[in-house]
C-alpha positions in Angstrom: 0.0 0.0 0.0 1.2 3.4 -0.8 0.7 6.5 1.3 -0.3 8.7 -1.5 -2.8 11.3 -0.3 -3.4 12.8 -3.7 -6.2 10.3 -4.5 -8.4 11.4 -1.5 -7.6 15.1 -1.1 -10.1 17.8 -0.9 -9.7 21.3 -2.3 -8.0 23.6 0.1 -9.9 26.7 -1.0 -13.6 27.3 -1.5 -14.3 28.8 -4.9 -14.8 32.5 -4.6 -18.0 32.5 -6.7 -19.6 30.1 -4.3 -18.6 32.1 -1.3 -20.0 35.3 -2.8 -23.2 33.5 -3.8 -23.8 32.2 -0.3 -23.1 35.6 1.3 -25.5 37.2 -1.2 -28.2 34.7 -0.3 -27.7 35.5 3.4 -27.9 39.2 2.7 -31.1 38.7 0.6 -32.6 36.6 3.4 -31.8 39.3 6.0 -33.2 42.1 3.8 -36.4 40.1 3.3 -36.8 39.3 7.0 -36.2 42.9 7.9 -38.8 44.0 5.3 -41.3 41.5 6.6 -40.9 42.0 10.4 -39.9 45.6 11.0 -42.9 47.9 11.4 -42.8 51.2 9.6 -44.7 54.2 10.8 -47.0 55.6 8.3 -48.5 59.1 8.6 -52.1 59.2 9.8 -54.5 61.9 9.1 -56.1 63.5 12.1 -59.5 61.9 12.9 -62.2 64.0 14.4 -62.8 63.0 18.1 -59.4 61.4 18.5 -57.0 63.3 20.8 -53.4 63.8 20.3 -50.9 62.4 22.9 -50.4 65.9 24.3 -54.1 66.5 24.7 -54.5 63.1 26.4 -51.6 63.9 28.8 -53.2 67.3 29.6 -56.6 65.7 30.4 -54.9 63.0 32.5 -53.1 65.6 34.5 -56.3 67.5 35.0 -58.1 64.3 36.1 -55.4 63.4 38.6 -55.5 66.9 40.1 -59.2 66.6 40.6 -58.9 63.1 42.1 -56.1 64.3 44.5 -58.3 67.2 45.6 -61.2 64.9 46.2 -59.1 62.5 48.2 -57.5 65.1 50.5 -60.3 67.6 51.2 -63.7 67.8 52.9 -66.8 68.4 50.9 -70.5 67.7 50.5 -71.6 64.8 48.4 -75.3 65.3 49.1 -76.0 68.1 51.5 -79.8 67.5 52.0 -79.1 63.9 52.8 -76.2 64.8 55.1 -73.5 62.8 53.1 -70.0 64.3 53.3 -66.7 63.5 51.7 -63.8 63.0 54.0 -60.1 62.9 53.3 -58.9 59.4 53.1 -56.6 59.6 56.1 -59.4 60.9 58.3 -61.8 58.3 57.1 -59.3 55.5 57.9 -58.8 57.0 61.4 -62.5 57.0 62.0 -62.9 53.4 60.7 -60.1 52.2 63.0 -61.6 53.9 66.0 -65.0 52.4 65.2 -63.6 48.9 64.9 -61.6 49.3 68.1 -64.8 49.9 70.1 -66.2 46.6 69.0 
């Protein structure tokens, strides 16, 4: 038996054309995947009745101000019926005192 390795040798270099073709296929796949999965913002016309983010933020700030005032001040809910609104801290104190008596 002879030790000749020339009969079973593989090429040492990959053909340049094949390498370029494989890289081009990967690039094409990446481009197609990006095109399919990345969302693009499209301009939207203003619709009547739909608020802008700035308008919604202003309304939310106004609502939170009113809720804070209602939670921290005294006021009448129904004066003829004698129903009042208490600050939350005071209402909790009264509830604790009421349950402590029981």
